[in-house]
C-alpha positions as CSV (number, residue, x, y, z in Angstrom):
1,X,99.6,-155.3,55.1
2,X,100.7,-151.3,54.5
3,X,102.9,-149.4,56.0
4,X,104.3,-146.0,55.7
5,X,108.2,-145.5,55.7
6,X,110.0,-143.4,58.3
7,X,111.0,-139.8,57.0
8,X,114.6,-137.9,58.4
9,X,114.5,-134.3,59.7
10,X,117.7,-132.3,60.3
11,X,118.5,-132.2,63.8
12,X,121.4,-131.8,66.8
13,X,121.9,-133.5,69.8
14,X,122.9,-131.3,72.1
15,X,124.1,-131.1,76.2
16,X,123.7,-127.9,77.8
17,X,124.2,-126.9,81.3
18,X,123.2,-130.3,83.1
19,X,120.1,-131.3,80.4
20,X,120.4,-132.6,76.7
21,X,117.9,-132.2,73.9
22,X,116.8,-132.1,70.3
23,X,117.4,-129.1,68.5
24,X,116.2,-128.2,65.0
25,X,115.9,-125.3,62.6
26,X,112.1,-123.9,62.0
27,X,113.2,-124.5,58.6
28,X,114.0,-127.8,58.7
29,X,110.5,-129.0,60.5
30,X,108.1,-130.6,58.2
31,X,105.8,-128.0,56.8
32,X,102.6,-128.3,59.3
33,X,105.2,-128.2,62.0
34,X,106.7,-125.3,61.7
35,X,103.8,-123.5,63.2
36,X,102.2,-124.5,66.9
37,X,99.5,-126.8,67.2
38,X,98.8,-131.0,67.0
39,X,101.5,-132.0,64.5
40,X,104.8,-130.4,66.1
41,X,103.5,-131.6,69.5
42,X,103.0,-135.0,67.8
43,X,106.3,-135.0,66.4
44,X,108.4,-133.7,69.3
45,X,106.7,-136.4,71.5
46,X,107.7,-139.1,68.1
47,X,111.6,-137.8,68.5
48,X,111.5,-138.2,71.9
49,X,109.8,-141.0,72.3
50,X,106.7,-140.5,74.2
51,X,104.2,-141.4,76.0
52,X,106.2,-144.4,77.6
53,X,104.5,-146.5,79.8
54,X,107.7,-148.5,80.3
55,X,109.2,-145.0,81.3
56,X,112.4,-145.7,79.7
57,X,112.3,-143.8,76.2
58,X,113.5,-147.0,74.5
59,X,112.0,-146.0,71.1
60,X,113.2,-142.4,71.0
61,X,116.2,-139.8,71.9
62,X,115.0,-139.3,75.0
63,X,116.6,-140.4,78.7
64,X,113.2,-140.3,80.8
65,X,113.9,-137.9,83.0
66,X,112.8,-134.3,83.3
67,X,116.8,-133.4,82.2
68,X,116.3,-135.0,78.8
69,X,113.0,-135.1,77.3
70,X,113.3,-131.6,75.3
71,X,113.6,-130.4,72.0
72,X,114.2,-127.0,71.0
73,X,113.7,-124.8,67.4
74,X,116.0,-121.9,66.7
75,X,115.1,-119.3,63.8
76,X,116.0,-116.2,62.8
77,X,114.4,-113.8,65.6
78,X,111.4,-112.5,64.7
79,X,112.1,-108.9,67.7
80,X,114.4,-106.0,66.9
81,X,117.9,-106.3,67.9
82,X,118.0,-110.1,68.9
83,X,119.6,-112.6,66.6
84,X,117.8,-115.9,67.3
85,X,114.0,-116.7,68.5
86,X,114.6,-120.0,70.7
87,X,111.1,-122.2,71.5
88,X,111.5,-124.9,74.1
89,X,109.0,-128.0,74.8
90,X,109.3,-129.8,77.8
91,X,107.8,-133.7,76.6
92,X,106.3,-135.3,78.9
93,X,107.4,-138.6,79.5
94,X,104.0,-140.8,80.5
95,X,101.8,-138.6,78.8
96,X,100.8,-137.2,75.7
97,X,101.6,-133.6,76.0
98,X,104.8,-131.0,75.5
99,X,104.6,-128.4,78.2
100,X,105.0,-124.6,76.4
101,X,104.5,-122.5,79.3
102,X,108.3,-121.7,80.6
103,X,112.0,-121.7,79.6
104,X,114.7,-124.2,80.2
105,X,117.6,-122.4,81.7
106,X,120.2,-125.0,80.7
107,X,119.4,-125.5,77.1
108,X,119.6,-121.5,77.0
109,X,123.4,-122.2,77.0
110,X,123.1,-124.3,74.0
111,X,120.9,-122.3,72.4
112,X,123.4,-119.3,72.1
113,X,125.8,-122.3,70.9
114,X,123.6,-124.1,68.3
115,X,122.9,-120.6,66.7
116,X,126.6,-120.1,65.3
117,X,126.7,-124.2,64.6
118,X,123.4,-123.8,62.2
119,X,124.9,-120.3,60.7
120,X,121.8,-118.2,62.3
121,X,124.5,-116.0,63.0
122,X,125.6,-113.6,60.7
123,X,129.5,-114.2,60.2
124,X,130.6,-110.4,60.3
125,X,129.7,-110.8,64.4
126,X,131.6,-114.2,64.5
127,X,135.2,-113.2,65.3
128,X,138.0,-115.7,65.0
129,X,139.3,-116.2,68.2
130,X,137.4,-114.2,71.4
131,X,133.6,-114.2,72.3
132,X,130.8,-114.1,69.9
133,X,127.8,-112.3,71.9
134,X,124.4,-114.0,71.0
135,X,121.4,-111.8,71.8
136,X,118.5,-114.6,72.2
137,X,114.7,-113.9,72.3
138,X,113.3,-116.6,74.3
139,X,109.8,-117.1,72.7
140,X,108.2,-119.5,75.4
141,X,108.2,-116.2,77.9
142,X,109.2,-113.3,75.8
143,X,112.2,-112.3,77.5
144,X,116.1,-111.5,76.6
145,X,118.6,-113.8,77.6
146,X,122.4,-112.8,76.5
147,X,125.2,-115.6,75.9
148,X,128.9,-114.8,75.6
149,X,129.7,-117.8,73.6
150,X,133.9,-118.8,73.1
151,X,135.1,-119.1,69.6
152,X,138.3,-120.4,68.3
153,X,139.3,-120.3,64.5
154,X,135.4,-118.7,64.0
155,X,134.1,-122.0,65.5
156,X,132.6,-122.6,68.8
157,X,134.5,-123.6,71.0
158,X,133.4,-126.8,73.1
159,X,136.4,-127.6,74.9
160,X,137.3,-126.7,78.1
161,X,138.8,-127.0,81.5
162,X,135.0,-125.3,82.9
163,X,133.7,-127.6,85.4
164,X,129.9,-127.5,85.7
165,X,128.8,-130.3,89.2
166,X,126.4,-132.6,87.6
167,X,128.2,-132.9,84.2
168,X,131.2,-135.4,84.0
169,X,133.6,-133.8,82.2
170,X,135.1,-130.3,82.0
171,X,134.3,-127.7,78.6
172,X,134.2,-124.2,77.7
173,X,132.5,-122.3,79.7
174,X,129.5,-119.6,78.5
175,X,128.3,-117.3,80.7
176,X,124.4,-116.3,80.4
177,X,122.9,-113.0,81.1
178,X,118.7,-112.9,82.1
179,X,117.6,-109.9,81.4
180,X,114.6,-108.3,83.4
181,X,113.5,-112.6,84.2
182,X,110.8,-111.3,86.4
183,X,107.7,-113.3,84.5
184,X,105.8,-110.6,83.9
185,X,103.6,-112.2,81.9
186,X,101.8,-114.5,84.0
187,X,101.6,-111.5,87.5
188,X,100.8,-108.5,85.8
189,X,104.1,-106.8,86.2
190,X,105.3,-108.3,90.3
191,X,107.7,-110.3,90.8
192,X,105.7,-111.3,93.6
193,X,102.5,-112.6,92.4
194,X,100.7,-113.2,95.9
195,X,102.2,-109.4,97.0
196,X,104.3,-110.8,99.9
197,X,108.0,-111.8,100.5
198,X,106.7,-115.1,102.7
199,X,103.0,-116.7,102.3
200,X,101.0,-118.9,104.4
201,X,100.1,-121.5,101.9
202,X,97.7,-123.7,103.3
203,X,97.9,-127.0,101.1
204,X,94.1,-128.8,101.5
205,X,95.0,-132.0,103.6
206,X,98.6,-131.4,103.4
207,X,99.2,-128.4,106.3
208,X,100.1,-124.7,106.0
209,X,103.6,-123.5,105.1
210,X,105.8,-120.9,105.2
211,X,106.2,-119.9,100.9
212,X,107.8,-117.8,98.8
213,X,106.8,-117.8,95.8
214,X,108.4,-115.8,93.2
215,X,108.1,-115.4,89.3
216,X,112.0,-114.9,87.9
217,X,113.7,-117.2,85.4
218,X,110.5,-119.7,85.9
219,X,107.5,-119.5,88.3
220,X,108.7,-121.2,91.5
221,X,107.3,-122.0,95.0
222,X,109.9,-122.4,97.6
223,X,109.3,-123.7,101.4
224,X,111.9,-124.3,104.0
225,X,113.0,-128.2,104.6
226,X,112.4,-128.8,107.8
227,X,108.9,-127.6,107.7
228,X,108.5,-130.4,105.8
229,X,110.5,-132.5,107.3
230,X,113.6,-132.9,106.0
231,X,117.2,-131.4,106.0
232,X,117.7,-129.9,102.5
233,X,120.9,-132.8,101.9
234,X,118.7,-134.9,100.4
235,X,120.1,-136.8,97.3
236,X,117.4,-138.0,94.3
237,X,116.8,-141.3,95.8
238,X,115.5,-140.0,99.1
239,X,113.0,-138.1,97.2
240,X,112.1,-140.2,93.4
241,X,111.9,-143.1,95.6
242,X,108.9,-142.1,97.5
243,X,106.1,-142.1,95.9
244,X,103.5,-140.7,99.0
245,X,106.9,-137.9,99.0
246,X,106.3,-137.1,95.5
247,X,102.4,-137.3,96.0
248,X,102.8,-134.3,98.5
249,X,105.2,-132.1,96.6
250,X,102.4,-132.2,93.8
251,X,100.2,-131.2,96.4
252,X,102.0,-128.1,97.7
253,X,103.0,-127.0,94.0
254,X,99.3,-126.9,92.7
255,X,98.2,-125.0,95.6
256,X,101.2,-122.2,94.9
257,X,100.3,-122.6,91.3
258,X,96.9,-121.7,92.5
259,X,97.9,-119.3,94.7
260,X,99.8,-117.5,92.0
261,X,96.8,-117.4,89.7
262,X,98.7,-119.7,87.1
263,X,96.0,-121.8,87.2
264,X,92.5,-121.3,88.2
265,X,91.6,-125.1,88.7
266,X,93.9,-127.9,90.4
267,X,92.7,-130.4,87.5
268,X,95.2,-127.5,85.0
269,X,98.1,-128.6,86.7
270,X,97.8,-132.2,84.7
271,X,98.5,-130.3,81.7
272,X,101.2,-127.8,82.9
273,X,103.8,-130.0,85.0
274,X,106.6,-127.5,83.8
275,X,105.9,-125.2,85.9
276,X,105.8,-123.7,88.4
277,X,108.8,-125.4,89.8
278,X,108.4,-126.7,93.7
279,X,111.7,-126.7,95.6
280,X,113.0,-126.6,99.6
281,X,115.7,-124.4,100.7
282,X,118.1,-124.8,103.8
283,X,120.9,-123.3,105.6
284,X,124.1,-124.8,105.3
285,X,125.2,-128.1,106.3
286,X,127.4,-130.5,105.6
287,X,126.7,-133.2,102.8
288,X,127.7,-135.9,100.1
289,X,127.0,-135.1,96.6
290,X,125.7,-137.6,94.1
291,X,129.0,-138.1,92.7
292,X,130.8,-138.7,96.3
293,X,132.1,-135.6,96.7
294,X,132.2,-134.2,99.9
295,X,130.4,-130.5,100.4
296,X,131.6,-128.6,103.0
297,X,128.9,-126.3,104.9
298,X,131.4,-123.6,104.8
299,X,131.7,-124.2,101.0
300,X,127.8,-122.6,100.0
301,X,126.0,-120.1,101.5
302,X,122.7,-122.5,101.5
303,X,121.0,-125.8,100.2
304,X,118.4,-126.2,97.4
305,X,116.8,-129.2,96.2
306,X,113.9,-128.3,93.4
307,X,111.8,-130.7,91.3
308,X,111.0,-131.0,88.0
309,X,108.0,-132.7,86.3
310,X,107.3,-134.4,89.6
311,X,110.8,-135.6,90.2
312,X,113.9,-134.2,92.3
313,X,116.3,-132.9,89.7
314,X,119.6,-134.8,89.8
315,X,121.6,-131.0,90.2
316,X,119.8,-127.5,89.8
317,X,117.8,-126.4,86.6
318,X,118.7,-123.1,85.2
319,X,115.8,-121.1,85.2
320,X,115.3,-122.3,89.2
321,X,118.8,-121.3,89.5
322,X,117.8,-117.3,88.3
323,X,115.0,-117.9,90.7
324,X,117.4,-119.1,93.7
325,X,119.7,-115.9,93.0
326,X,116.8,-113.5,92.3
327,X,115.3,-114.3,95.5
328,X,118.4,-114.5,97.7
329,X,118.9,-110.9,96.8
330,X,115.7,-109.7,98.3
331,X,116.1,-109.4,102.3
332,X,113.3,-111.1,103.6
333,X,112.6,-114.1,101.2
334,X,112.9,-118.0,102.8
335,X,115.9,-118.0,100.1
336,X,117.5,-115.0,101.3
337,X,116.8,-116.1,105.2
338,X,118.5,-119.5,104.7
339,X,121.5,-118.0,103.4
340,X,121.7,-115.4,106.4
341,X,119.4,-112.6,105.4
342,X,120.9,-109.1,104.1
343,X,121.8,-107.9,100.9
344,X,123.3,-110.1,98.2
345,X,124.5,-110.2,95.2
346,X,124.7,-113.2,94.6
347,X,124.9,-117.0,96.4
348,X,126.4,-120.4,96.4
349,X,123.8,-123.1,96.8
350,X,124.5,-126.5,97.0
351,X,122.3,-129.1,95.2
352,X,122.4,-133.0,94.9
353,X,125.4,-132.9,92.5
354,X,127.3,-130.1,94.0
355,X,127.3,-126.2,93.7
356,X,126.6,-123.7,91.6
357,X,127.1,-119.7,92.1
358,X,124.4,-117.5,90.6
359,X,124.2,-113.6,90.4
360,X,121.3,-111.2,90.5
361,X,120.7,-107.1,90.4
362,X,117.2,-106.9,92.4
363,X,116.2,-103.2,93.1
364,X,112.9,-101.8,95.1
365,X,111.4,-99.7,93.0
366,X,108.2,-97.9,94.0
367,X,107.3,-100.2,96.6
368,X,107.9,-103.4,94.3
369,X,110.8,-105.4,93.9
370,X,112.4,-105.8,90.5
371,X,115.6,-107.7,88.8
372,X,117.3,-106.4,86.6
373,X,119.2,-109.0,85.6
374,X,120.6,-112.8,86.7
375,X,124.2,-114.3,85.7
376,X,125.3,-117.9,85.8
377,X,128.0,-120.0,84.1
378,X,127.3,-123.1,82.3
379,X,129.0,-125.1,79.1
380,X,127.7,-126.5,76.1
381,X,128.6,-129.7,73.7
382,X,127.5,-130.9,70.6
383,X,126.6,-134.7,71.0
384,X,125.5,-135.7,67.9
385,X,124.4,-134.4,64.4
386,X,122.6,-135.6,62.0
387,X,118.7,-136.7,61.3
388,X,116.5,-138.1,63.4
389,X,114.0,-140.5,61.8
390,X,110.2,-140.8,62.9
391,X,107.5,-142.7,61.0
392,X,106.1,-140.6,58.1
393,X,102.5,-141.0,59.9
394,X,103.8,-139.9,63.7
395,X,102.4,-136.4,63.6
């Protein structure tokens, strides 16, 4: 019986924000995987353990959730005035594909830290003690992210007292700036691709709902919780154990993707699970987070629940938080109205694991809303480093 031995590839397993993923330097990948294509996709699926009909990722590095089935490639930047190129792949759990259509805001935090760990930043720019500013080119969506990474004794400081709801232990705070985060590659330059702050979104076989569709951070469809029968206080179990609810959310997401011009046919949504996101918002009310902690109504400006890769997220995706902060800064959107309306430069919203604050600078220019910057704090920590092993014929 013939067999193909395993090969090993240098890799680092990192938590970034409320996600974690397998990080690679581009030059460490097998030659056939250093360029986009089938070989790279097959490698990443094998690393994560997909596709897995058991939805467990027992034979891979994934965790069988949208937050843990991720791979990242970093390299010296190909773009002037940037330090590194950061490319993100969302690996489907049960289907054989990797979605390259968007960014992961949580792992953007880890990208800044890994750039220093991996020696991709000029040592002259890494202070002995202080903050290293890492200029990241987000290659999926062609946007700039600035990571302010704390440094101690010329190394990334990973431990600290910054607490992030959805992450069990405290760590060092990393501040992220998402510059010009509106996804104009998708919509020709408009942050609101339909031209409206609020639309009547018709979902065949389901109904018509008020919706705010925005491309900032990541394309996102926002609807009111009460319009779809929810309160905005739901935890994962209330949604993810209900197949009919998940199917309805997917129908709303597909209708939004069509209306936003992200896909041309409903069938295309099957291979574009990562974008757009679907989220529902509500006015503040008290609820108990998944940790058991009570979140009082006066602790937040609004409530938001978001789905990623077909399931309710356990906390909040970083890119979706950018969309929330941006939409909240534009008077009249569903997000802004749920937060009480008016002009806002920042909001604190409640999610299943707790709360998160995000700021955004939005302004009206020649009749078009634009966002110049969104800011939030996250943390990152290396969990393991060394090599991943995959069968030599896996890609």
